[in-house]
C-alpha positions as CSV (number, residue, x, y, z in Angstrom):
1,M,0.1,0.1,0.4
2,V,1.2,3.9,-0.8
3,T,1.0,5.7,2.2
4,P,0.9,9.2,2.7
5,A,4.1,11.0,4.9
6,P,3.8,11.7,8.5
7,P,1.4,14.5,8.5
8,A,3.4,18.3,8.3
9,R,0.9,21.2,8.4
10,H,-3.1,20.0,8.8
11,A,-4.8,17.1,10.0
12,S,-6.4,14.4,8.4
13,P,-4.1,14.0,5.3
14,R,-5.8,13.0,2.1
15,P,-4.6,9.6,0.4
16,P,-3.1,9.8,-2.7
17,A,-5.2,8.3,-5.4
18,L,-4.0,7.8,-9.3
19,Y,-5.8,8.1,-12.7
20,S,-6.0,6.4,-15.6
21,C,-6.6,8.9,-18.1
22,T,-7.0,9.7,-21.6
23,V,-5.9,13.1,-23.0
24,R,-7.2,14.4,-26.0
25,H,-6.2,17.6,-28.2
26,V,-8.3,18.7,-30.9
27,R,-6.9,21.7,-33.5
28,R,-9.4,22.6,-36.1
29,A,-7.7,25.3,-38.2
30,P,-5.9,26.1,-40.5
31,V,-5.3,22.4,-40.6
32,R,-7.8,20.1,-38.2
33,H,-5.9,17.0,-36.0
34,V,-6.8,15.3,-33.3
35,L,-4.2,13.5,-30.4
36,R,-5.2,11.4,-28.0
37,H,-2.8,9.0,-26.0
38,R,-3.3,7.6,-22.7
39,T,-1.6,7.7,-19.8
40,Y,-2.1,8.2,-15.6
41,L,-1.7,11.2,-12.9
42,W,-1.4,11.4,-9.7
43,L,-3.2,13.2,-7.4
44,V,-1.6,14.1,-4.0
45,D,-1.7,16.3,-0.5
46,L,1.0,18.2,-1.1
47,D,2.0,18.3,2.9
48,H,1.3,14.5,2.8
49,L,3.3,13.1,-0.3
50,P,3.4,9.3,-0.8
51,E,5.9,7.3,0.3
52,L,6.5,4.5,-1.7
53,P,8.4,0.8,-1.3
54,R,11.7,1.1,-1.8
55,L,11.9,-1.3,-4.6
56,L,8.8,1.3,-6.2
57,R,10.3,4.3,-5.6
58,P,11.9,4.8,-9.2
59,L,8.4,5.0,-10.5
60,A,7.1,7.8,-8.8
61,R,9.3,10.5,-7.5
62,F,8.1,14.2,-6.6
63,S,10.7,16.9,-6.6
64,P,10.2,20.4,-6.0
65,H,13.1,20.8,-8.9
66,D,10.7,19.8,-11.6
67,H,8.6,22.7,-10.5
68,F,8.2,26.3,-10.5
69,T,11.3,28.2,-9.9
70,G,13.4,25.0,-9.1
71,R,14.7,26.0,-6.2
72,A,12.2,25.7,-3.3
73,P,13.1,22.9,-0.9
74,T,9.9,21.3,-0.9
75,L,7.0,21.2,-3.7
76,R,5.3,23.1,-0.6
77,A,7.2,26.2,-0.2
78,A,7.9,26.3,-4.0
79,L,3.8,27.3,-4.3
80,D,3.8,29.3,-1.5
81,G,6.5,31.0,-2.6
82,F,4.7,31.7,-6.1
83,L,0.7,32.4,-4.1
84,A,3.2,34.9,-1.7
85,G,4.3,37.1,-4.8
86,H,0.4,37.3,-5.6
87,G,-0.9,37.8,-2.2
88,I,-2.2,34.9,-1.2
89,D,-1.4,33.2,2.3
90,L,-3.1,30.3,2.8
91,D,-2.1,29.8,6.3
92,G,-1.6,25.9,6.2
93,G,-4.3,24.9,4.3
94,R,-4.7,21.8,2.3
95,V,-3.2,21.6,-1.4
96,M,-4.2,18.6,-3.8
97,M,-1.9,18.3,-6.8
98,L,-2.6,16.5,-10.0
99,A,0.5,15.5,-11.9
100,H,2.9,12.7,-13.5
101,A,5.4,11.7,-10.9
102,R,9.2,11.1,-12.2
103,V,9.2,8.0,-13.4
104,L,12.8,6.1,-13.8
105,G,14.0,9.3,-14.0
106,H,12.2,11.0,-16.3
107,V,9.3,13.4,-15.8
108,F,7.4,16.0,-18.0
109,N,4.4,17.7,-17.1
110,P,2.4,19.6,-20.0
111,L,0.0,20.7,-16.9
112,T,0.1,20.9,-13.3
113,L,-2.8,21.6,-11.3
114,Y,-2.9,22.8,-7.4
115,W,-6.1,23.0,-5.7
116,C,-5.4,25.5,-3.1
117,H,-7.6,25.4,0.1
118,D,-7.5,27.9,3.0
119,R,-7.1,26.8,6.8
120,E,-10.4,26.2,7.4
121,G,-10.9,24.3,3.8
122,A,-12.8,26.7,1.7
123,P,-11.2,26.7,-1.7
124,R,-9.2,30.0,-2.4
125,C,-7.5,29.3,-6.0
126,V,-6.1,27.1,-8.5
127,V,-2.3,27.4,-9.7
128,A,-2.5,25.8,-13.5
129,E,1.5,25.5,-13.9
130,V,2.2,24.7,-17.7
131,H,5.5,23.2,-19.2
132,N,6.8,22.8,-22.6
133,T,8.7,20.8,-24.6
134,Y,11.9,23.5,-24.8
135,G,12.2,23.7,-20.8
136,E,10.4,26.2,-19.4
137,R,7.7,26.8,-17.1
138,H,5.1,29.0,-16.4
139,A,2.1,28.9,-14.0
140,Y,-1.0,30.6,-14.2
141,L,-3.1,31.7,-10.6
142,L,-6.7,31.0,-11.3
143,H,-9.9,32.2,-9.5
144,P,-12.6,29.3,-10.6
145,T,-16.5,30.1,-10.2
146,D,-18.4,27.5,-8.1
147,T,-18.5,25.3,-11.4
148,G,-15.0,25.8,-11.6
149,T,-14.8,27.2,-14.6
150,A,-12.1,30.2,-14.9
151,S,-10.4,32.4,-18.0
152,V,-6.9,33.5,-18.2
153,A,-4.8,35.6,-20.5
154,K,-2.3,33.5,-22.5
155,D,1.0,34.9,-21.7
156,F,3.1,31.5,-22.5
157,Y,4.6,30.1,-25.5
158,V,4.1,26.4,-25.5
159,S,2.9,25.1,-29.3
160,P,5.1,25.9,-31.7
161,F,2.3,26.5,-34.0
162,F,0.6,29.4,-31.9
163,P,1.5,32.5,-30.9
164,V,1.2,34.4,-28.0
165,D,-1.9,35.4,-27.8
166,G,-5.7,34.5,-27.1
167,H,-7.5,33.4,-24.0
168,Y,-7.8,30.0,-22.2
169,A,-10.9,29.4,-21.2
170,M,-11.2,26.2,-18.3
171,R,-12.6,23.7,-16.6
172,L,-10.9,22.2,-13.6
173,P,-12.9,20.9,-11.1
174,P,-11.8,19.0,-7.9
175,P,-10.7,15.5,-8.9
176,A,-13.5,13.4,-7.7
177,E,-14.3,9.5,-8.8
178,R,-14.6,10.8,-12.0
179,L,-11.5,13.1,-13.5
180,R,-13.2,15.4,-16.4
181,L,-10.6,18.8,-16.7
182,T,-10.8,21.1,-20.0
183,V,-8.9,23.7,-21.5
184,K,-9.9,25.6,-24.3
185,L,-7.9,28.3,-26.1
186,D,-9.5,31.0,-28.0
187,R,-7.9,33.1,-30.4
188,P,-9.3,35.8,-32.5
189,G,-10.6,34.7,-35.9
190,S,-9.8,31.4,-35.3
191,P,-11.8,28.2,-33.9
192,P,-10.7,27.0,-30.1
193,F,-8.0,24.6,-29.6
194,T,-9.6,21.9,-27.0
195,A,-7.9,19.9,-24.7
196,T,-9.6,17.5,-22.2
197,V,-8.5,15.1,-19.6
198,T,-10.8,12.5,-18.2
199,G,-10.0,9.6,-16.0
200,A,-10.9,7.2,-13.7
201,R,-9.8,6.9,-10.0
202,R,-8.6,4.8,-7.9
203,P,-6.5,3.8,-4.7
204,A,-3.1,4.7,-4.9
205,T,-1.7,0.9,-4.1
206,A,1.6,-1.2,-5.0
207,P,-0.6,-3.2,-7.2
208,A,-2.3,-0.3,-9.1
209,L,0.9,1.4,-9.6
210,L,2.3,-1.7,-11.1
211,R,-0.5,-2.3,-13.1
212,L,-0.4,1.6,-14.8
213,T,3.4,1.4,-15.1
214,L,3.4,-1.6,-16.9
215,R,0.2,-0.6,-19.3
216,H,2.0,2.6,-19.8
217,P,5.9,2.5,-19.5
218,F,8.2,5.2,-19.5
219,S,4.8,7.2,-19.2
220,T,6.3,10.9,-19.2
221,L,8.8,10.4,-22.0
222,A,5.8,9.0,-23.9
223,V,3.8,11.8,-23.6
224,S,7.0,14.5,-24.3
225,A,7.4,11.7,-27.5
226,A,3.8,12.1,-28.6
227,I,3.7,16.0,-28.2
228,R,7.1,16.2,-30.5
229,F,5.7,13.3,-33.0
230,H,2.3,14.8,-33.9
231,G,4.2,18.5,-33.7
232,V,6.4,17.1,-36.7
233,R,3.0,15.7,-38.4
234,L,1.3,19.0,-38.3
235,Y,4.8,20.8,-39.7
236,L,4.9,18.1,-42.9
237,R,1.0,19.1,-43.1
238,G,2.5,22.7,-43.6
239,L,1.5,24.0,-40.7
240,P,3.5,27.6,-39.8
241,V,5.9,27.5,-36.8
242,Q,5.5,31.0,-35.2
243,P,8.2,32.6,-33.6
244,R,9.4,31.9,-29.7
245,P,9.6,35.3,-27.8
246,G,13.1,35.0,-25.8
247,R,13.9,32.2,-23.9
248,R,12.1,32.0,-20.5
249,T,14.1,29.6,-18.2
250,P,13.0,27.9,-15.0
251,E,14.6,29.7,-12.5
252,S,13.1,32.9,-14.0
253,A,9.8,31.2,-14.4
254,T,6.8,32.8,-12.3
C-alpha cells in the first residue's frame, strides 16, 4: 500500500490517488488534427506526499526541482512562494496536486494543477503550471467559479504553431471519482483549440501502480514523445511555425 508521509501542516491527510486518463487535443484550423493518448496521473496532498516501498520508488518521485523556480526546498514551499508573490497566504490550508510523477528518472508535465484551500477548508484558488517542450515553465493563478470554470490571458509559448495571444477558458473541477478537465484556447478569428483530460480514480496501491506502469511504460517520456511526433506531423502538413519569444528559463518562471 502506498501511504502518505507523516503530517506536516493540516491534520487528516488525504490519501494519494491514481487516475487512468485519456488526453485528447483537437485542433480545428488551419488544419484539423486530433491527438489522443493514454497515461496516468497522481493526485497527492502536497503536505503528505506518498511514501512508496523502496523497490517502487523509481516509479514515482515528486521533486521541487521539477516545478516553479526549481529552487525551493519542498513542493509546498515552491507553491507558497508563488502565491506569496500574488498576495495570497493559505495559512497552512490543504493543497491537492494533480501531476505526473518522475518515472525512472524522467518527468514531463504539460499541465500540473494545484487546488488550494484555506485553513478552514474553503477553496481559495487554483494554480495551473504549464511546461513546454523547450524546458520552460509558467504558472497561472486562477479563481474558478463555483462550477470550476476560469479564464486567463495566454502569456506563455507552448505550441510552436500558436503565437502568444488569446485566452484560455478552463473547466477545472476538483478531481472526484471521475476526472473531467477542459482547457480551451480562444484566439481572434480562429476556431478554438481544445484539450481534455478524462479519467477514473483508483486507490494508489502498489499493485495499481505496477499495473499502470506496465500498461504505460516510461509514461512521461511517452507524453513528450507524442507531443513532438504530432508536432512533426503538423509541420509536414504545412502548418507554419510561430517565432518563439525570448527564452524563459525555469529559474525565472513565475
